[in-house]
N, C-alpha and C positions, 0 to 999 in steps of 0.2 A: 656559575650562578646567574650571570646576566643573560646567558643564552636561554636558560629555563624560563626566566621572567619574560623575555621577548617572545618565546614560543607560546607561553601561556596567554599573552595578550593577543597574539595572532590567532590562536585557536578560539579564544573567546570572541574576537571580532568576526571571524568567519562564521562561527555558530550563530552569533547575533544577526549577522547579515542574512544567513539562510532562514532563520526564524522570521525575520521581517518579511522576506520574500514570500514565504509560505503563507503568513498571515495576510499579506496584502492581496494575494490572489486566491485566497481560500474560498471565497463566496462568489466567484465568477461563475455564473450559470449560463449554460448554452441550451439551445433548443434544437430538437431534431426536425427533419422536414415535415413530420407528422404533427408537430406542435407539442411533442412530449418534452418534459424537462429531462435534460441529458447530463448525468453526473459522470465525470471522468477523473482519473487519478491525477494528482498534482505532478507537474513536470520535474519536481525535485526527486521523485522516485526514479525517473529515467537517469538523471545525472548521477545520483548515488549508486544506482545499479551499474552504470558504466564505470564509475570509480572502482567499485568492488571487482568487476570483471577485468579491469586493467591491472589491478593488483595481482589477480590470478595469472594474467598473461605474463607479467614480469616474473613471477615465481616460476612459471613453466619454462620461460626462456632461460632463466638462471639455472634451473635444474637440468635442462638439456645441455646448456653450455658447459656446466661444471659437473657433469655426471660421473667423471672419473673419481672425483674426491668425495662423492656422496656415500656415506655409510647408512646403515639401517636407521639410525636416529635421525639423520638429516632427511631421509626419505619419508619417515613417518611425520616429521615436522612439516615437510612440503605438502603431504596429503592433508594434514590438519589445516594448514593455511588455505589450501584450495577449497576445503569444505567450509571453512569459516567465511570466506569471501565469495566463493563461487555459488553456493546455494542461495544466499540472499541476493546476489547479483542477478541470477537467472529469474528468481521469483519476483524481484522488483521490476524487471523488464516485462514479465508476464502480467503483473498487475497494471503497469502503465499502458501497455498496448492492448490488453484484452478486457480488463475489468471495466464494465460500463453498467450503469443503472439508468433505466428510462422509466418515467412514471408520469401519470396524469391523475385525474380525480377518480379513475376507475381501476386502472391496472398498474402493476409493477412488472417491468421486464428486466431481468438480470442476466448479464453475461459474466460468468466466473473467470478467474485468471486462466483457467485451462480451456476456455472456449465453450463451455456448456451454457446453453441459453434456457432460462426458466421464466415462466410467465405465471402470474397469480393476480387475483383481484384483491383489493384491500379487505373485502369481507371474508376472504379465505384465510386470513392470518389468524392462527390459533395461539401463537406465543412469540414473544420477542426476548432474545437473550443478548445482553451487551457483554462482550468479552473485552475487558480493559487491557488484558495482556497483549492482545493482537490488534487492538483498536478496531474491532469489528462488531457489527450488529448482525445477528442471525435472525431471520424471519422464518418461522416455522408455519407451514400452510397445511390445509386439510389433507392434501395428497401425500403427506409425510415427506415433502421435500423441504430443503433448507436453502434459503436465499441469503447469500453473503452480501452485506453492504459495508464496505470499508469506511471507517470514520474519517479517513483522510481524503475522501472524494471532494472535489471542488463542488461546493454547493450543498454540502451535507446538512447545513442548517435548514435549507429549504426542504430537504427530505424529512427531517425531524418535524418541521411544521406540518407537512402533509400527513405524516403519521399521526400527529396530534389531532388534525382535523378529521381524519378517517377513523382512527382507532384511539380515542383519547386515553384509555386505560393503559395502553402499552407504551405510549411515548414517555411516561414518567420513569420507565426502566432504563432509559438511555441517559447515562451520566455525561456531563460535559467534559 
């Protein structure tokens, strides 16, 4: 009973510390060499992705080390653990290292997590959709492209303010 209470307090403390760290640095804005506002993913994505991938690595090492005693159920469980932690780990690293949004008063330049670069002017935006499940804002432009803007980008509030200045009707669709 005491160990569960201690574990609960440690988990709550670590969660609170992570939340404080994310909130503290959430609005740090950087600028590119061209003077564009540069929004990048929060470093917590990198740390959590490495944590997920290290869990995968431990499972792989355990599976290789103890493969003689693995039956079909253990193998399926191992694959399930690899999928649960491996896919978010890889996607988190892709988000952290690739996803960047650059903008000024005229253009938005977006590099997706998979490295695709898209550019659009503010006037080309035809629709804005806020997906609360994935904490993402999708900007649809006239060329039928979709630009992804993650809500966890450092400086996202500045992006929301720029969207409000450029396209006031669309900024109301983004929930806090």
